N, C-alpha and C positions, 0 to 999 in steps of 0.2 A: 319472415314469419309467415307461416301458412294460415294462421287464424286472423290475420290483420284485415280489417275493413279499410283498405287503402284510401287515403285522401291525398290525391296527387296535386302537387304544387309545381307550377312552372318554374324552372331554374334559368335556362338560357337557350338561345338559338345560335347555332353556328352555321355560317353559309360559306360556300366555296364555289367559285366559277373557274373553269379552265377552258382552253380552246385548243383544238387539234385540227390537223389537216394542212395541206399545202396549197393546192389550187382551189379546193372546195373546203370550207371551214365548218366545223361543228363546235357548238358550245355545250359544255357539260355542267349542269347545275346540280349541286349537292347541298342538301339542307338537313341538319340534325337538330331536333328539339329534345331537350333534356328536362326530365321531371324527377321529383323525389317524393316519397311518401312522408307526410307530416308525422305519422305515428311510428313507423318502424325504420325510416331512413332508407328503404329500398329505392334503387334508382331505376328509371325506365328511359330508354332511348328510342326515338322514332326517327327513322331515316327515310329520305326521299331522294331519288336520283332520276335525272332525265337528260337525254342528249337531244339537241335541237340542231337541225341543219340550218345554216345561216345563209341568207341571200347575199348577193354581191354588196359589199360595203357594210354588212351587218356586224362585222367584227368591231366596228367603231362605236356601236351602241348596244352592248350586250343586255342591259336591263330591259330594253324594248322587246326582246325576244324571249325573255324568261317565262317559264310556266307560271300559271296563276298562283300555285302554292308556294312559289319561291318568294 
């Protein structure tokens, strides 16, 4: 609806972490926040992605190197 004064309601957060590399590893953090409008049921998705270079041994503790928004 074009004339809707949206009232966004949080629905859920989806998080995914993956690792790539061979000798030097990178962690890829992906977060999706889903919202819906209480009045018209329109949905909104907000995505954030970031790749982080991991130090030696960092692959064992991925949450420690996650971005603040994750």
